N, C-alpha and C positions, 0 to 999 in steps of 0.2 A: 749306076742309079736305077738300071731294068734287074738287076739281081735283089735291090732292096723292095723293090715293088712285087714279084715273085715273091719274097720271104713274106712280107705282109699279109699277102692275098692267102698264103698256106696257113699263117696263125688265125686269121678270122675263120677261115674255113675250116680249119682243127677247131675251134673255140665252138664255133655254131654245130659241129658235128658232134663234140660232146655233151653241149646241152641237148639236142634231139636224142642221144643216147640214154642220158638220166630220163628225158621225159618218157622215154620207151620203157621205162621198169614196170615191174609186177607191181601191183598195188594192193594188198591182203588188207580185209575187210573181218573183223569180229565184234562181238559182244565185249563190252569191257570189261564189265563185272558179272556175276552169272551167282545166283545165293542156290542152294541144293540141300533139301534134307537128310541126313545121315542115310543108309542105308538104302537109297535111290539110284538111278542111273540117272545121268545128263550127256545131253547131247553137246557137244562144243560145237559152236558154228564156225566155219571159219571159209571166207568164199575170197575170191581175187577176180582180178583184172590184169587182162596183157594186151598190149598192142599185137601181138603175135597170137596167132591159131595156136588153140591146144596142140603141143608136140609131143612126139614119143618119148621124150627126154624129161619131160615135167615130174619133177620133181616135188614131195612133201617131206618137211621133217617136224614134228611136235614135238615140242622139249618140256620138261618143267622144273620149275625153281621153288623150293618148299619155301613157307613164310619164313621158316627158321636162316633162310639164303644159304643153307648147305649146297654142294656140289647138285650144278644140273643136272637133271637124268633125262634119257630119251623117252619115249611114249610110244611114238609111232612112226613110220616110214613109207613111203609110197615112189614106187618108181615103175611104172608100169602094171602093177599090181601091189595090193598092201603087204608090209610085212609086220608082223605082231612082234613085241618086242619080246627078245628071248628071254630076259631075265628081269629082275628088279620087281617094284610095287605094284606096276601096272602088269605083269605077265599075266594072262587070262583073264582080264579086266577091260580091256579094251578093242574096240572092235572102230572098222571101217565105217564109215555114214554118209559118205560123201558121192560124189558123181561128177568127174573132172569135166566131163563133156557140159556139164552145166556152170562149170567152173565154182563148184563146191568141192571143199577137201576136209570136209567136217569128221569127227569123230565122236566116240559113244562113251564113256568112262560107266562102269557096273559099279555097283556095292559101294558106293561112297564114305567115306571116311574121314574122319578130321584130319587124320594125316595127310588128306588128300588137300587140304588147304595152301595154296600158293597159286603162282602164276602161270599159265600154260601159254607157250609160245608157239605160232604157225609161220612156215615161212616155204613160201612157194618160188619155186623156177621153174621158168618154161623155155627154153631155149628158144630165141637169141635175150630174151629178157631175163639175165641172170640176176640183173641188181634189184631191190625194192626195199620194201617197208616188210618188217616182221610184225605180225598180228600178237597183240598178249591178250589174254583172256584171264581176269584176276577172279579164282573159286574159292567161295567159303563154304562151308558144309557146316549146317546149324543142327541143334540136338530136336529132334521131335519133342515138344513138348506137349506132355497131355492134358495138365490142367493147369493154366496159367491164374496170374490172380486174375485177368481179366474175366475169363472164363468162370471163376468162383465169384466175383462180383456181380455178372450177367445171370448167373443161377440166383444169387444173394435178393436181387432186385426181383426176378421174376417172381421166386416164390414170396416174397413180401407183398407183390402184387395180386396176387393169389388168394393169398390168407386174406387179404384187406377185401376184394370182392366177396368173398363166403363169409366175413363177419357182416359186410355190409346185407348181403343177402338175407341172413339170419336174424338179425334186427329189423327189418322190414315185414320177412314173414311174421317175427311175433306181434309185430305192433297190429298187422292185419289179422291175426287172431285174434290179438286184444277185443281191437276195436269192432270185430264180427261178437262179441261175446258179448261185451256192451250192448251194444245195439240188442242182439236175442234177449238180454236182459230188460232192457228199456221197451222193446214189445210186448215181451212176457206181463210186465209190471203196467204197462198201458190195456193191455187186454183185461186182467181183473179189476 
């Protein structure tokens, strides 16, 4: 009987420790969706919270999944210092823009292209918190529109309004001149 009690207590304690371990995981926070204009630079923000202080073993992995769902690509890695990708589409186009002391592990992507549309993932491990959520940022790169239909409509309405003001002003001026001319003729006729 005594062995069963000890075994039961060990199982309960094990379950509680497991629950505490899961509760102590790293939580990662990102903007869920970012829209940027083609050719611009964009900061992909990623912050984290951990039940443990920031350790020397803190590591950050940024990966990219293109919209066509082809293979994941590494984007950036951090372990004690930032490591740029040695190859791939983001080589020479990504820089570290975070501060681990402030729980910020953001990166900056330069010269965005339509081929950069997809989902970026940010994963943080902070020993002993090695489990946790993975942050996702969906990036949409849009083309810069020089002259949209709304701009055209605004210019057309503005131009029509200005033209209307000019026409009304011209009509008022013409009427005043006619009235003055008529008043002068009446005045001349009265004096004769």
